[in-house]
C-alpha positions as CSV (number, residue, x, y, z in Angstrom):
1,X,-14.0,7.2,2.5
2,X,-11.4,8.5,4.9
3,X,-12.0,10.4,8.1
4,X,-9.2,13.0,8.1
5,X,-10.2,13.9,11.7
6,X,-8.3,10.7,12.8
7,X,-5.3,11.6,10.7
8,X,-1.9,12.1,12.4
9,X,0.9,14.2,11.1
10,X,3.8,12.1,9.9
11,X,6.3,14.9,9.9
12,X,7.6,16.8,13.0
13,X,8.1,20.5,13.2
14,X,11.5,20.3,11.5
15,X,10.1,18.3,8.5
16,X,11.6,15.0,9.6
17,X,9.6,11.8,9.7
18,X,8.2,11.0,13.2
19,X,9.5,7.7,14.7
20,X,6.7,5.0,14.7
21,X,4.8,4.5,18.0
22,X,5.3,1.2,19.7
23,X,1.6,0.5,19.6
24,X,-1.2,2.2,17.7
25,X,-4.8,1.4,18.4
26,X,-7.0,0.0,15.7
27,X,-9.8,2.3,14.5
28,X,-12.1,1.7,11.7
29,X,-13.3,-1.4,9.8
30,X,-11.0,-4.3,9.8
31,X,-12.0,-5.6,6.4
32,X,-10.7,-2.3,4.9
33,X,-7.7,-1.8,7.0
34,X,-4.1,-2.4,6.1
35,X,-1.9,-5.1,7.7
36,X,-0.1,-2.5,9.7
37,X,-3.3,-1.3,11.3
38,X,-4.5,-4.9,12.0
39,X,-1.3,-5.8,13.9
40,X,-1.1,-2.5,15.8
41,X,1.7,-0.8,14.0
42,X,1.8,2.9,13.3
43,X,0.4,3.7,9.9
44,X,1.9,5.8,7.2
45,X,1.3,6.9,3.6
46,X,1.5,3.4,2.2
47,X,-1.5,2.4,4.4
48,X,-3.6,5.0,2.6
49,X,-2.6,3.3,-0.7
50,X,-3.8,0.0,0.6
51,X,-7.1,1.5,1.6
52,X,-7.4,3.0,-1.9
53,X,-6.7,-0.3,-3.5
54,X,-9.4,-2.1,-1.4
55,X,-11.9,0.6,-2.6
56,X,-10.8,0.3,-6.2
57,X,-11.2,-3.5,-6.0
58,X,-14.8,-3.0,-4.8
59,X,-15.6,-0.5,-7.5
60,X,-14.2,-2.8,-10.3
61,X,-15.3,-6.2,-9.1
62,X,-18.6,-5.5,-7.2
63,X,-21.5,-6.7,-9.4
64,X,-24.2,-6.3,-6.7
65,X,-25.4,-3.5,-4.5
66,X,-23.7,-5.0,-1.5
67,X,-19.9,-4.7,-1.1
68,X,-17.9,-7.9,-1.2
69,X,-16.8,-7.6,2.5
70,X,-20.4,-8.2,3.6
71,X,-21.3,-11.0,1.2
72,X,-20.0,-13.6,3.7
73,X,-22.8,-12.6,6.1
74,X,-25.7,-13.2,3.6
75,X,-26.7,-16.5,5.1
76,X,-26.0,-15.5,8.8
77,X,-29.4,-15.6,10.5
78,X,-28.4,-13.4,13.5
79,X,-27.4,-10.5,11.3
80,X,-30.1,-8.5,9.6
């Protein structure tokens, strides 16, 4: 699921691509984020494709009710 309220236009008023910002803050869940988001780069359309691929992987490979990204925490006593 994407929050389009956090979206940023990638084209300027003249229809040209905006130059990337020197640093873009990370928002969202790290397990589902693209590499560009994790290292603080500005995100683009390709990062949406990475997010879609992560979701597709979960839909195809998830055999339980819990998504794979949380399965590592099953035996963690401090997380309930």
